[in-house]
C-alpha positions in Angstrom: 32.3 -17.6 -19.8 28.8 -17.0 -18.6 27.0 -13.8 -19.5 27.1 -12.5 -15.9 30.8 -13.1 -15.6 31.4 -11.4 -18.9 29.3 -8.4 -17.9 31.1 -8.2 -14.5 34.5 -8.2 -16.3 33.4 -5.4 -18.6 32.1 -3.3 -15.6 35.4 -4.0 -13.8 37.5 -2.7 -16.7 35.2 0.3 -17.1 35.5 1.1 -13.4 39.3 1.0 -13.6 39.2 3.5 -16.4 37.0 5.9 -14.4 39.2 5.4 -11.3 42.3 6.3 -13.3 40.7 9.3 -14.9 39.3 10.6 -11.5 42.6 10.1 -9.8 44.6 11.9 -12.5 42.1 14.8 -12.4 42.0 15.1 -8.6 45.5 14.5 -7.5 48.0 13.6 -10.3 50.9 13.6 -7.9 49.6 10.6 -6.0 50.4 7.1 -7.1 47.6 5.1 -8.7 46.9 1.9 -6.9 44.7 -0.5 -8.8 44.1 -2.6 -5.8 42.0 0.3 -4.4 39.7 0.3 -7.4 37.7 -2.7 -6.0 34.9 -2.8 -3.5 36.8 -4.5 -0.7 36.3 -1.5 1.6 32.6 -1.5 0.9 32.4 -5.2 1.6 34.3 -4.7 4.9 31.8 -2.1 6.0 28.9 -4.3 5.0 30.4 -7.2 7.0 30.8 -5.0 10.0 27.2 -3.8 9.7 25.9 -7.4 9.6 28.4 -8.6 12.3 26.6 -10.1 15.3 23.2 -9.8 13.7 21.0 -12.8 13.4 18.1 -11.2 11.6 18.6 -10.0 8.0 15.5 -7.7 8.0 16.0 -4.5 10.0 14.2 -1.3 10.5 15.8 2.1 9.9 16.7 2.7 13.5 18.5 -0.6 13.8 20.3 0.0 10.6 21.5 3.4 11.7 22.8 1.9 15.0 24.6 -0.8 13.1 26.1 1.7 10.7 27.3 3.8 13.6 28.9 0.8 15.3 30.5 -0.2 12.0 32.0 3.3 11.6 33.3 3.2 15.1 35.0 -0.1 14.2 36.5 1.5 11.1 37.8 4.4 13.1 39.4 2.1 15.7 41.0 -0.1 13.0 42.4 3.0 11.2 44.1 3.9 14.5 45.2 0.4 15.3 45.5 -1.6 12.0 47.2 -4.5 13.8 43.9 -5.3 15.5 42.1 -5.9 12.2 42.6 -9.5 11.2 41.3 -8.9 7.7 39.9 -11.5 5.3 39.9 -15.1 6.1 39.9 -17.3 2.9 38.6 -20.8 3.0 40.9 -23.6 1.8 39.1 -25.9 -0.6 41.9 -28.5 -0.9 
């Protein structure tokens, strides 16, 4: 196992402990879902910010516009989850 992967594994376990402790302190009556401890929601937001953009370097005005558009998409998909196609995994077979 590489040093980076080992470090990422340790950080992931640490984050799960913090997630559990925070959830128990904030709302102990709610179920604890470990699948929500990852950063998929952040990656979805990042992909929506970069969606349709051909330039990676942006100024602050363009970034704010893209973030506003991404938040609009998140709001639409929260009202209509069937419209969100989700992740598409590549098949390496």
